[in-house]
C-alpha positions as CSV (number, residue, x, y, z in Angstrom):
1,M,-59.5,55.1,-15.5
2,N,-58.5,54.5,-12.0
3,Y,-55.0,53.1,-11.4
4,K,-54.4,51.3,-8.2
5,L,-50.8,51.3,-6.9
6,D,-49.6,48.1,-5.3
7,Y,-47.4,48.8,-2.4
8,P,-45.5,45.9,-0.7
9,T,-47.1,44.8,2.4
10,H,-45.3,44.9,5.7
11,N,-44.5,41.1,5.5
12,E,-43.2,41.5,1.9
13,R,-40.9,44.4,3.0
14,K,-39.5,42.3,5.9
15,T,-38.9,39.4,3.5
16,N,-37.1,41.7,1.0
17,M,-35.0,43.1,3.8
18,K,-34.0,39.7,5.0
19,I,-33.0,38.7,1.4
20,Q,-30.8,41.8,1.1
21,I,-29.1,41.2,4.5
22,I,-28.4,37.6,3.5
23,T,-27.0,38.7,0.1
24,I,-24.7,41.2,1.8
25,L,-23.5,38.6,4.4
26,V,-22.8,36.0,1.7
27,A,-20.9,38.5,-0.3
28,F,-18.9,39.6,2.8
29,F,-18.1,36.1,4.0
30,T,-17.4,34.3,0.7
31,P,-13.8,35.5,0.4
32,F,-13.1,34.4,4.0
33,L,-14.7,31.0,3.3
34,A,-12.7,30.5,0.1
35,A,-9.4,31.5,1.9
36,A,-10.2,29.0,4.7
37,C,-11.0,26.2,2.3
38,A,-7.8,26.9,0.3
39,Y,-5.8,26.9,3.5
40,Y,-7.4,23.7,4.8
41,F,-6.8,21.8,1.5
42,S,-3.2,23.0,1.2
43,V,-2.4,21.9,4.8
44,S,-4.2,18.6,4.2
45,K,-2.3,18.0,1.0
46,K,1.0,18.9,2.7
47,H,0.1,16.5,5.5
48,Q,-0.8,13.8,3.0
49,L,2.6,14.3,1.2
50,E,4.4,14.0,4.5
51,N,2.7,10.7,5.3
52,Q,3.5,9.4,1.8
53,E,7.2,10.5,2.3
54,E,7.3,8.6,5.6
55,A,5.8,5.5,4.0
56,Y,8.3,5.7,1.2
57,K,11.3,6.1,3.5
58,N,10.3,3.6,6.1
59,Y,8.8,0.8,4.0
60,Y,9.1,1.1,0.3
61,A,12.7,2.2,0.0
62,P,14.0,-0.4,2.4
63,L,11.9,-3.0,0.6
64,M,13.5,-2.1,-2.7
65,G,16.9,-2.2,-1.1
66,L,16.1,-5.7,0.2
67,L,15.0,-6.9,-3.2
68,T,18.2,-5.7,-4.8
69,H,19.9,-8.6,-2.9
70,Y,18.1,-11.1,-5.1
71,Q,18.2,-11.9,-8.8
72,L,14.5,-10.9,-9.3
73,S,14.1,-12.5,-12.7
74,I,14.3,-15.9,-11.0
75,I,13.2,-15.2,-7.5
76,S,10.3,-17.1,-5.8
77,Y,9.3,-17.4,-2.2
78,G,11.2,-20.7,-1.9
79,R,14.3,-19.1,-3.2
80,S,14.0,-16.1,-1.0
81,V,13.6,-17.7,2.4
82,G,17.0,-19.5,2.3
83,A,18.4,-22.9,1.5
84,S,17.6,-26.2,3.1
85,K,20.5,-28.1,4.4
86,Q,19.2,-31.0,2.3
87,G,18.9,-28.9,-0.8
88,S,15.1,-29.0,-1.3
89,F,11.9,-28.4,0.6
90,Q,10.8,-32.0,-0.2
91,F,13.5,-33.4,2.1
92,K,13.4,-33.3,5.8
93,G,15.7,-30.9,7.4
94,R,16.0,-27.4,8.7
95,V,15.8,-24.4,6.4
96,N,17.8,-21.3,7.0
97,V,15.1,-18.6,6.8
98,D,15.7,-15.0,5.7
99,N,13.4,-13.1,7.9
100,R,14.2,-9.6,6.7
101,L,11.0,-9.1,4.8
102,H,8.9,-10.3,7.8
103,V,10.7,-7.8,10.1
104,L,10.2,-5.0,7.6
105,L,6.5,-5.8,7.2
106,R,5.9,-6.2,11.0
107,N,7.7,-2.9,11.8
108,N,5.9,-0.9,9.0
109,I,2.4,-2.5,9.0
110,A,0.8,1.0,8.8
111,Y,2.5,1.8,5.5
112,V,1.8,-1.4,3.5
113,P,-0.6,-1.1,0.5
114,K,-4.3,-1.6,1.4
115,T,-4.6,-4.0,-1.6
116,I,-2.7,-6.8,0.2
117,G,-5.3,-7.0,2.9
118,P,-5.6,-10.4,4.6
119,K,-2.6,-11.7,2.6
120,L,-0.3,-9.8,4.9
121,H,-1.5,-11.7,7.9
122,Q,-1.5,-15.0,5.9
123,F,2.1,-14.4,4.9
124,L,3.3,-13.5,8.4
125,M,1.6,-16.5,10.0
126,S,2.3,-19.0,7.3
127,S,5.9,-18.3,6.6
128,D,7.5,-18.6,10.1
129,D,10.3,-21.1,10.0
130,F,8.2,-23.4,12.2
131,F,6.7,-24.8,9.0
132,Y,10.0,-25.8,7.7
133,L,11.2,-27.7,10.8
134,E,11.8,-31.3,10.5
135,G,8.7,-33.4,10.8
136,E,6.6,-36.2,9.4
137,D,3.6,-34.2,8.4
138,Y,5.1,-32.8,5.2
139,K,1.7,-31.9,3.6
140,K,0.9,-29.6,6.5
141,Y,4.1,-27.8,6.1
142,E,3.8,-27.6,2.3
143,H,0.2,-26.2,2.7
144,Y,1.6,-23.3,4.7
145,A,4.5,-22.8,2.4
146,I,2.1,-22.5,-0.6
147,L,0.0,-19.9,1.3
148,A,3.2,-18.0,2.2
149,S,4.4,-18.2,-1.3
150,E,1.2,-16.8,-2.8
151,S,1.1,-14.0,-0.3
152,F,4.8,-13.2,-0.9
153,D,4.1,-12.7,-4.6
154,L,1.1,-10.5,-4.0
155,I,2.9,-8.4,-1.4
156,I,5.9,-7.8,-3.6
157,I,3.8,-6.9,-6.7
158,E,1.4,-4.6,-4.9
159,S,4.2,-2.9,-2.9
160,L,6.3,-2.2,-6.0
161,K,3.2,-0.8,-7.8
162,E,2.5,1.5,-4.9
163,A,6.2,2.5,-4.6
164,S,6.2,3.4,-8.3
165,I,3.2,5.7,-7.8
166,L,4.7,7.3,-4.7
167,S,8.0,7.9,-6.4
168,G,6.2,10.0,-9.0
169,R,4.3,12.0,-6.5
170,L,7.4,12.6,-4.4
171,G,9.8,13.3,-7.2
172,Y,12.0,10.3,-6.7
173,P,13.4,8.1,-9.5
174,D,11.1,5.2,-10.3
175,I,13.3,2.3,-9.3
176,A,10.2,0.3,-8.4
177,A,8.9,0.0,-12.0
178,E,12.2,-1.7,-13.1
179,L,12.2,-4.0,-10.0
180,L,8.6,-5.0,-10.7
181,S,9.4,-5.7,-14.4
182,E,12.2,-8.0,-13.3
183,F,10.1,-9.7,-10.6
184,L,7.4,-10.5,-13.1
185,K,9.9,-12.4,-15.2
186,S,10.3,-14.9,-12.4
187,F,6.8,-16.2,-13.2
188,V,8.1,-17.2,-16.6
189,A,11.2,-18.8,-15.0
190,M,9.1,-20.6,-12.3
191,P,5.4,-20.5,-13.0
192,T,4.5,-23.2,-10.5
193,N,5.9,-24.6,-7.2
194,R,7.2,-21.2,-6.2
195,H,7.1,-22.4,-2.6
196,L,9.9,-25.0,-3.1
197,V,13.1,-24.2,-1.4
198,H,16.2,-24.5,-3.6
199,G,19.7,-24.8,-2.3
């Protein structure tokens, strides 16, 4: 019986050597790559937390402070903007507008929740006191007041939801959840015509 020994060819030896070199390099660099990834993610997470803290301090905390000036269980857009000299939006007359929410939103537009989207623009454009000036075209003014009112409700709800989430991540007391619970009661107290101004 003749046995023939199979020796690897020159190309097979080169391929095997390449595989061994690659295996050694992977084993050598894996710890460095793992350390670099861990560092990147820790820095990224720290940066994300810093941004969330900025958002909380610049927008969400001042918003909650502003909302504590109102009796949230009966608030509506019409009740929050101020009181007409005539006592109701239906009468002609100038309304004293509370613009603190507008200013807060405009100054912190980078921090507002993404979920409010175009409603933010609609609120800022529809709620300027221009629409409450004395005039004959009441329906036009009422249309903008309704848009502002719907936007106002969404902005408050979504902002308080986000504030509640952020407070948990940042280790702050969850004041937003209680404020949101009170605000939602206002829909029972005034389910419709939330744009009407009450003196």
